[in-house]
VEXLUM-804048 format. One record per atom (N, C-alpha, C): residue in one letter; chain; x, y, z. Coordinates in steps of 0.2 Angstrom, whole numbers. Each point is the difference from the previous one (the first is absolute). Layout:
N
{type=A	mol=A	x=X	y=Y	z=Z}
...
This chain:
116
{type=M	mol=A	x=-204	y=26	z=289}
{type=M	mol=A	x=5	y=1	z=4}
{type=M	mol=A	x=1	y=8	z=1}
{type=T	mol=A	x=-1	y=3	z=5}
{type=T	mol=A	x=1	y=7	z=2}
{type=T	mol=A	x=5	y=2	z=4}
{type=L	mol=A	x=5	y=4	z=-2}
{type=L	mol=A	x=4	y=4	z=4}
{type=L	mol=A	x=-2	y=6	z=3}
{type=D	mol=A	x=2	y=1	z=6}
{type=D	mol=A	x=-1	y=7	z=3}
{type=D	mol=A	x=7	y=2	z=3}
{type=L	mol=A	x=1	y=7	z=-2}
{type=L	mol=A	x=6	y=3	z=2}
{type=L	mol=A	x=-1	y=2	z=8}
{type=G	mol=A	x=4	y=-4	z=4}
{type=G	mol=A	x=0	y=0	z=7}
{type=G	mol=A	x=4	y=6	z=4}
{type=N	mol=A	x=7	y=-1	z=-3}
{type=N	mol=A	x=4	y=4	z=3}
{type=N	mol=A	x=4	y=4	z=-7}
{type=V	mol=A	x=4	y=6	z=2}
{type=V	mol=A	x=6	y=2	z=-4}
{type=V	mol=A	x=6	y=0	z=5}
{type=T	mol=A	x=5	y=-3	z=-1}
{type=T	mol=A	x=6	y=-1	z=4}
{type=T	mol=A	x=6	y=3	z=-1}
{type=F	mol=A	x=2	y=4	z=5}
{type=F	mol=A	x=7	y=4	z=-1}
{type=F	mol=A	x=6	y=-3	z=4}
{type=D	mol=A	x=5	y=-3	z=-3}
{type=D	mol=A	x=5	y=-2	z=3}
{type=D	mol=A	x=4	y=8	z=3}
{type=C	mol=A	x=2	y=-2	z=5}
{type=C	mol=A	x=3	y=8	z=3}
{type=C	mol=A	x=5	y=-3	z=5}
{type=H	mol=A	x=3	y=6	z=2}
{type=H	mol=A	x=5	y=0	z=6}
{type=H	mol=A	x=-4	y=-1	z=7}
{type=N	mol=A	x=-4	y=5	z=1}
{type=N	mol=A	x=-4	y=2	z=6}
{type=N	mol=A	x=-7	y=-1	z=-2}
{type=A	mol=A	x=-4	y=-5	z=2}
{type=A	mol=A	x=-6	y=0	z=-3}
{type=A	mol=A	x=-6	y=5	z=5}
{type=A	mol=A	x=2	y=0	z=6}
{type=A	mol=A	x=-4	y=5	z=2}
{type=A	mol=A	x=0	y=8	z=-1}
{type=A	mol=A	x=6	y=1	z=-2}
{type=A	mol=A	x=2	y=8	z=-2}
{type=A	mol=A	x=-4	y=0	z=-7}
{type=L	mol=A	x=1	y=-5	z=-5}
{type=L	mol=A	x=-3	y=1	z=-6}
{type=L	mol=A	x=-8	y=0	z=0}
{type=A	mol=A	x=-2	y=-4	z=4}
{type=A	mol=A	x=-7	y=-1	z=0}
{type=A	mol=A	x=-3	y=7	z=4}
{type=E	mol=A	x=4	y=4	z=4}
{type=E	mol=A	x=-2	y=6	z=3}
{type=E	mol=A	x=0	y=4	z=-5}
{type=F	mol=A	x=4	y=1	z=-6}
{type=F	mol=A	x=0	y=5	z=-4}
{type=F	mol=A	x=-6	y=-1	z=-5}
{type=Y	mol=A	x=-2	y=-7	z=-3}
{type=Y	mol=A	x=-6	y=0	z=-3}
{type=Y	mol=A	x=-7	y=1	z=4}
{type=A	mol=A	x=0	y=-2	z=5}
{type=A	mol=A	x=-5	y=1	z=5}
{type=A	mol=A	x=-2	y=8	z=0}
{type=R	mol=A	x=5	y=4	z=1}
{type=R	mol=A	x=-1	y=7	z=1}
{type=R	mol=A	x=-1	y=2	z=-8}
{type=L	mol=A	x=3	y=-2	z=-5}
{type=L	mol=A	x=-2	y=2	z=-7}
{type=L	mol=A	x=-7	y=-2	z=-1}
{type=L	mol=A	x=-3	y=-4	z=2}
{type=L	mol=A	x=-7	y=-2	z=-3}
{type=L	mol=A	x=-4	y=2	z=6}
{type=D	mol=A	x=1	y=2	z=5}
{type=D	mol=A	x=-3	y=2	z=7}
{type=D	mol=A	x=-4	y=-6	z=3}
{type=R	mol=A	x=6	y=-5	z=0}
{type=R	mol=A	x=-3	y=-6	z=4}
{type=R	mol=A	x=3	y=-1	z=6}
{type=A	mol=A	x=-2	y=-7	z=3}
{type=A	mol=A	x=4	y=-1	z=6}
{type=A	mol=A	x=5	y=-5	z=-1}
{type=V	mol=A	x=6	y=-1	z=2}
{type=V	mol=A	x=3	y=-6	z=1}
{type=V	mol=A	x=-2	y=-5	z=4}
{type=D	mol=A	x=-2	y=-7	z=-2}
{type=D	mol=A	x=-3	y=-5	z=4}
{type=D	mol=A	x=4	y=-1	z=6}
{type=P	mol=A	x=-3	y=-3	z=6}
{type=P	mol=A	x=2	y=-1	z=6}
{type=P	mol=A	x=7	y=-5	z=-1}
{type=D	mol=A	x=3	y=0	z=4}
{type=D	mol=A	x=7	y=-4	z=1}
{type=D	mol=A	x=5	y=1	z=-6}
{type=A	mol=A	x=0	y=5	z=-4}
{type=A	mol=A	x=5	y=2	z=-5}
{type=A	mol=A	x=7	y=-1	z=4}
{type=N	mol=A	x=5	y=-2	z=-2}
{type=N	mol=A	x=7	y=1	z=2}
{type=N	mol=A	x=4	y=1	z=-6}
{type=E	mol=A	x=7	y=0	z=1}
{type=E	mol=A	x=6	y=-1	z=-5}
{type=E	mol=A	x=-1	y=-4	z=-5}
{type=F	mol=A	x=-2	y=-7	z=2}
{type=F	mol=A	x=0	y=-5	z=-4}
{type=F	mol=A	x=-7	y=-1	z=-6}
{type=F	mol=A	x=-5	y=2	z=4}
{type=F	mol=A	x=-6	y=-1	z=-4}
{type=F	mol=A	x=-6	y=5	z=2}
{type=A	mol=A	x=-4	y=3	z=-5}
{type=A	mol=A	x=-5	y=5	z=1}
{type=A	mol=A	x=-4	y=0	z=-6}
{type=T	mol=A	x=-7	y=2	z=3}
{type=T	mol=A	x=-5	y=0	z=-6}
{type=T	mol=A	x=-4	y=6	z=2}
{type=V	mol=A	x=-3	y=3	z=-6}
{type=V	mol=A	x=-5	y=6	z=0}
{type=V	mol=A	x=-5	y=-3	z=-4}
{type=G	mol=A	x=-7	y=1	z=4}
{type=G	mol=A	x=-6	y=-1	z=-4}
{type=G	mol=A	x=-3	y=-8	z=4}
{type=A	mol=A	x=4	y=-5	z=2}
{type=A	mol=A	x=-4	y=-6	z=2}
{type=A	mol=A	x=-5	y=2	z=5}
{type=T	mol=A	x=1	y=3	z=5}
{type=T	mol=A	x=-5	y=1	z=6}
{type=T	mol=A	x=-6	y=4	z=-3}
{type=A	mol=A	x=2	y=4	z=-4}
{type=A	mol=A	x=-6	y=4	z=-3}
{type=A	mol=A	x=-4	y=-3	z=-5}
{type=G	mol=A	x=2	y=-6	z=-2}
{type=G	mol=A	x=-3	y=-3	z=-5}
{type=G	mol=A	x=1	y=3	z=-8}
{type=V	mol=A	x=5	y=3	z=-1}
{type=V	mol=A	x=1	y=4	z=-6}
{type=V	mol=A	x=5	y=-5	z=-5}
{type=S	mol=A	x=-2	y=0	z=-6}
{type=S	mol=A	x=3	y=-5	z=-5}
{type=S	mol=A	x=2	y=4	z=-5}
{type=P	mol=A	x=7	y=-1	z=-2}
{type=P	mol=A	x=4	y=-6	z=2}
{type=P	mol=A	x=4	y=4	z=7}
{type=V	mol=A	x=2	y=-5	z=4}
{type=V	mol=A	x=3	y=2	z=6}
{type=V	mol=A	x=8	y=1	z=-3}
{type=L	mol=A	x=2	y=6	z=3}
{type=L	mol=A	x=8	y=1	z=-1}
{type=L	mol=A	x=4	y=-4	z=5}
{type=M	mol=A	x=5	y=-5	z=-3}
{type=M	mol=A	x=3	y=-4	z=5}
{type=M	mol=A	x=8	y=3	z=-1}
{type=F	mol=A	x=4	y=0	z=6}
{type=F	mol=A	x=7	y=2	z=0}
{type=F	mol=A	x=4	y=-6	z=3}
{type=T	mol=A	x=4	y=-2	z=-3}
{type=T	mol=A	x=4	y=-6	z=4}
{type=T	mol=A	x=9	y=2	z=-1}
{type=Q	mol=A	x=2	y=0	z=5}
{type=Q	mol=A	x=7	y=1	z=1}
{type=Q	mol=A	x=4	y=-5	z=-5}
{type=V	mol=A	x=5	y=2	z=-3}
{type=V	mol=A	x=4	y=-4	z=-4}
{type=V	mol=A	x=7	y=1	z=0}
{type=P	mol=A	x=5	y=-5	z=0}
{type=P	mol=A	x=7	y=2	z=2}
{type=P	mol=A	x=3	y=5	z=-7}
{type=E	mol=A	x=-3	y=0	z=-6}
{type=E	mol=A	x=3	y=4	z=-5}
{type=E	mol=A	x=-5	y=0	z=-4}
{type=R	mol=A	x=-2	y=6	z=-3}
{type=R	mol=A	x=-4	y=2	z=-5}
{type=R	mol=A	x=2	y=-2	z=-7}
{type=T	mol=A	x=-4	y=-2	z=-5}
{type=T	mol=A	x=2	y=-2	z=-6}
{type=T	mol=A	x=3	y=7	z=-4}
{type=P	mol=A	x=5	y=1	z=-2}
{type=P	mol=A	x=2	y=6	z=-3}
{type=P	mol=A	x=-4	y=2	z=-6}
{type=G	mol=A	x=-1	y=6	z=-3}
{type=G	mol=A	x=-2	y=3	z=-5}
{type=G	mol=A	x=-7	y=2	z=1}
{type=K	mol=A	x=-3	y=2	z=-6}
{type=K	mol=A	x=-7	y=3	z=0}
{type=K	mol=A	x=-5	y=-5	z=1}
{type=N	mol=A	x=-5	y=3	z=4}
{type=N	mol=A	x=-6	y=-5	z=2}
{type=N	mol=A	x=-3	y=-2	z=-7}
{type=S	mol=A	x=-2	y=-7	z=0}
{type=S	mol=A	x=-3	y=-1	z=-7}
{type=S	mol=A	x=-8	y=0	z=1}
{type=I	mol=A	x=-2	y=1	z=6}
{type=I	mol=A	x=-7	y=1	z=2}
{type=I	mol=A	x=0	y=5	z=5}
{type=H	mol=A	x=-5	y=5	z=-1}
{type=H	mol=A	x=1	y=6	z=6}
{type=H	mol=A	x=-8	y=2	z=0}
{type=L	mol=A	x=-1	y=4	z=5}
{type=L	mol=A	x=-6	y=2	z=2}
{type=L	mol=A	x=-2	y=6	z=-4}
{type=D	mol=A	x=-7	y=2	z=-2}
{type=D	mol=A	x=-2	y=5	z=-3}
{type=D	mol=A	x=-5	y=4	z=4}
{type=F	mol=A	x=0	y=5	z=2}
{type=F	mol=A	x=-5	y=2	z=4}
{type=F	mol=A	x=-3	y=7	z=-5}
{type=H	mol=A	x=-7	y=1	z=1}
{type=H	mol=A	x=-3	y=5	z=-4}
{type=H	mol=A	x=-4	y=4	z=5}
{type=T	mol=A	x=0	y=7	z=-3}
{type=T	mol=A	x=-3	y=5	z=5}
{type=T	mol=A	x=-1	y=6	z=-4}
{type=A	mol=A	x=-6	y=3	z=1}
{type=A	mol=A	x=-1	y=8	z=-2}
{type=A	mol=A	x=5	y=5	z=4}
{type=E	mol=A	x=2	y=-2	z=6}
{type=E	mol=A	x=4	y=6	z=3}
{type=E	mol=A	x=8	y=-3	z=-2}
{type=W	mol=A	x=2	y=0	z=-6}
{type=W	mol=A	x=6	y=-2	z=-2}
{type=W	mol=A	x=5	y=4	z=3}
{type=L	mol=A	x=2	y=5	z=-2}
{type=L	mol=A	x=4	y=4	z=4}
{type=L	mol=A	x=1	y=0	z=7}
{type=E	mol=A	x=-6	y=1	z=5}
{type=E	mol=A	x=0	y=-2	z=6}
{type=E	mol=A	x=3	y=-7	z=2}
{type=S	mol=A	x=-2	y=-5	z=-3}
{type=S	mol=A	x=1	y=-6	z=1}
{type=S	mol=A	x=8	y=-1	z=-1}
{type=I	mol=A	x=3	y=2	z=-4}
{type=I	mol=A	x=8	y=0	z=-2}
{type=I	mol=A	x=3	y=3	z=6}
{type=E	mol=A	x=-2	y=6	z=2}
{type=E	mol=A	x=3	y=4	z=5}
{type=E	mol=A	x=-1	y=-4	z=7}
{type=H	mol=A	x=-6	y=-4	z=1}
{type=H	mol=A	x=-1	y=-3	z=6}
{type=H	mol=A	x=4	y=-5	z=0}
{type=A	mol=A	x=1	y=-4	z=-6}
{type=A	mol=A	x=5	y=-6	z=1}
{type=A	mol=A	x=7	y=2	z=2}
{type=V	mol=A	x=2	y=6	z=-4}
{type=V	mol=A	x=6	y=2	z=1}
{type=V	mol=A	x=2	y=2	z=7}
{type=G	mol=A	x=-5	y=4	z=3}
{type=G	mol=A	x=0	y=2	z=8}
{type=G	mol=A	x=1	y=-7	z=4}
{type=L	mol=A	x=-3	y=-5	z=-2}
{type=L	mol=A	x=0	y=-7	z=3}
{type=L	mol=A	x=8	y=-4	z=-1}
{type=G	mol=A	x=4	y=2	z=-5}
{type=G	mol=A	x=6	y=-2	z=0}
{type=G	mol=A	x=1	y=-2	z=-8}
{type=A	mol=A	x=-4	y=1	z=-3}
{type=A	mol=A	x=0	y=-3	z=-7}
{type=A	mol=A	x=4	y=4	z=-4}
{type=E	mol=A	x=4	y=-2	z=-5}
{type=E	mol=A	x=5	y=4	z=-5}
{type=E	mol=A	x=-5	y=1	z=-7}
{type=H	mol=A	x=-1	y=6	z=-2}
{type=H	mol=A	x=-4	y=1	z=-8}
{type=H	mol=A	x=6	y=0	z=-3}
{type=I	mol=A	x=-1	y=-6	z=-4}
{type=I	mol=A	x=4	y=-2	z=-6}
{type=I	mol=A	x=-1	y=4	z=-6}
{type=A	mol=A	x=-6	y=0	z=-4}
{type=A	mol=A	x=0	y=3	z=-6}
{type=A	mol=A	x=-9	y=1	z=0}
{type=D	mol=A	x=-2	y=3	z=-6}
{type=D	mol=A	x=-7	y=2	z=-2}
{type=D	mol=A	x=0	y=-2	z=-7}
{type=F	mol=A	x=-7	y=-3	z=-1}
{type=F	mol=A	x=0	y=-2	z=-7}
{type=F	mol=A	x=-7	y=2	z=-3}
{type=D	mol=A	x=0	y=1	z=-6}
{type=D	mol=A	x=-6	y=0	z=-5}
{type=D	mol=A	x=0	y=-3	z=-5}
{type=E	mol=A	x=-2	y=-5	z=0}
{type=E	mol=A	x=0	y=-5	z=-5}
{type=E	mol=A	x=-6	y=-4	z=-3}
{type=Y	mol=A	x=-3	y=-2	z=-5}
{type=Y	mol=A	x=-6	y=-3	z=-1}
{type=Y	mol=A	x=-5	y=2	z=2}
{type=G	mol=A	x=0	y=6	z=2}
{type=G	mol=A	x=-7	y=3	z=2}
{type=G	mol=A	x=0	y=1	z=7}
{type=K	mol=A	x=5	y=-3	z=3}
{type=K	mol=A	x=-1	y=-1	z=8}
{type=K	mol=A	x=6	y=5	z=2}
{type=V	mol=A	x=-1	y=3	z=7}
{type=V	mol=A	x=5	y=3	z=3}
{type=V	mol=A	x=2	y=-2	z=7}
{type=W	mol=A	x=6	y=-2	z=2}
{type=W	mol=A	x=2	y=-3	z=6}
{type=W	mol=A	x=7	y=2	z=3}
{type=A	mol=A	x=1	y=-1	z=5}
{type=A	mol=A	x=6	y=0	z=4}
{type=A	mol=A	x=2	y=-5	z=1}
{type=T	mol=A	x=7	y=-2	z=0}
{type=T	mol=A	x=5	y=-5	z=4}
{type=T	mol=A	x=2	y=1	z=5}
{type=L	mol=A	x=0	y=-3	z=5}
{type=L	mol=A	x=3	y=2	z=6}
{type=L	mol=A	x=3	y=-7	z=3}
{type=A	mol=A	x=5	y=1	z=6}
{type=A	mol=A	x=3	y=-6	z=3}
{type=A	mol=A	x=-2	y=1	z=8}
{type=D	mol=A	x=-2	y=-6	z=2}
{type=D	mol=A	x=-1	y=1	z=7}
{type=D	mol=A	x=7	y=-1	z=4}
{type=P	mol=A	x=-1	y=1	z=7}
{type=P	mol=A	x=6	y=1	z=3}
{type=P	mol=A	x=6	y=-6	z=0}
{type=E	mol=A	x=-3	y=-6	z=-3}
{type=E	mol=A	x=5	y=-5	z=-1}
{type=E	mol=A	x=2	y=0	z=-8}
{type=G	mol=A	x=-2	y=4	z=-3}
{type=G	mol=A	x=1	y=0	z=-8}
{type=G	mol=A	x=-5	y=-4	z=-5}
{type=N	mol=A	x=-5	y=-3	z=2}
{type=N	mol=A	x=-5	y=-2	z=-3}
{type=N	mol=A	x=-4	y=6	z=-5}
{type=L	mol=A	x=0	y=-2	z=-6}
{type=L	mol=A	x=-4	y=4	z=-3}
{type=L	mol=A	x=-8	y=0	z=-1}
{type=F	mol=A	x=-3	y=5	z=1}
{type=F	mol=A	x=-7	y=0	z=-2}
{type=F	mol=A	x=-3	y=7	z=-3}
{type=D	mol=A	x=-5	y=0	z=-3}
{type=D	mol=A	x=-3	y=6	z=-4}
{type=D	mol=A	x=-5	y=2	z=3}
{type=I	mol=A	x=-1	y=7	z=-1}
{type=I	mol=A	x=-6	y=2	z=3}
{type=I	mol=A	x=-3	y=4	z=-7}
{type=G	mol=A	x=-6	y=-2	z=-2}
{type=G	mol=A	x=-3	y=2	z=-7}
{type=G	mol=A	x=-5	y=5	z=2}
{type=K	mol=A	x=-2	y=4	z=-5}
{type=K	mol=A	x=-4	y=6	z=0}
{type=K	mol=A	x=-7	y=-2	z=-3}
{type=D	mol=A	x=-6	y=1	z=4}
{type=D	mol=A	x=-6	y=-2	z=-4}
{type=D	mol=A	x=-3	y=6	z=-4}
């Protein structure tokens, strides 16, 4: 039996708006027919995993137990780009031989940008 990762799903308040944030962060397009209730990034382009955004009445409170980790050689530039798109720069870390920044997207979901 083999499992493939198909989607990374975000519960959110406005699916189209949060999809637009991640599409711009990753230099991709929001898939057609996005709306405030449901949106995807990567399905039309065949990118895997697809980022999927679904509107929910209320989010689970507290820290994300799963979050996205991005990696880049243009670390500072990528952090600045994310902040320019509406992310909040939470903190920088240098642990276990790895350097990364933790940020929050416009709806408060945490994600990291690691330095290659």
